[in-house]
Steps between C-alpha positions, in 0.01 A plus 500: 500500500173561675162595357338715764128460546305820541479591868159436652373500855163336452477121463214556255761623252360852499776762454611661822771738613861399458618239750820581698789261482547257784827579678553150645721251324413156366832473306711783366440409135124484535264774388154560634241519229183554700389566850137500604286480808185293467207548732339156473549144377308593183745782429797266557350255249438787258863608535607145422316528173706804403822294502445287191739695278771499760464128570495376139661151503756376568532657844607404851319727744566521877204597713619641833290578801404378840225247559170660398666780301294421190733292279232247401246777457734666252544169312122482454523812281805377313341160428176668383676736253683205344172308475676223699248477784193679636574708809293268724702197383834643611596386852815498709739215423626493861448123541522380139802726435415550125179588323493499124265721299507459120381774269520564126788751543684353797529220753512649846662312785410642844764364736519534881838433655397585860538137612813436290812552708806370316642511150463123482124526575478774235663273242236234556238740360684503161427868440750504215270254316213749534697785342407507133438751222130527586517492881482746784621383840341699784697404808406587857783489759764465225723752673602218733715364216784715362491318165137607441580859599782509242287341224177691548378742233242685711446545872174614644498610863172519688463663841201548722419870533189453709227242543410483132764729348806358322807685382631324188837573332605337174874471420668377183855360493747709310 
């Protein structure tokens, strides 16, 4: 069962007109909860802050999007709303692979699998050990691994819609 969030079009959280459903498919059993277009990095961060209720732990979240699509920018807002890290302290885990941000309500693990190519390499990260009652795993490039696609609770797709604009769609597994 899904709890639909009120449709909004502004990253600030201000009510806006109803958002149309995305007609593309992530998986047939997935439902889109929200779709927004942000106009700046600040709006993308602000939209990340609106996701706290949806991302209550434990959650495995896939963040999909090309290089520079705004995945880490979105995580800045998510980390801030969980009081796990200040926005300026959140950076891309491209080279370290995993960044941990601990807050009073959740431990966030921001994971980048761009440089991980095989299931064996994935196993060396011991992601199963990070999954706990109070954790949220925010995984970039997780779609490379079918197991993570099957196990994910939420998928957030970010697309460039202009120089600073981002189209963001949030799906929940059914």
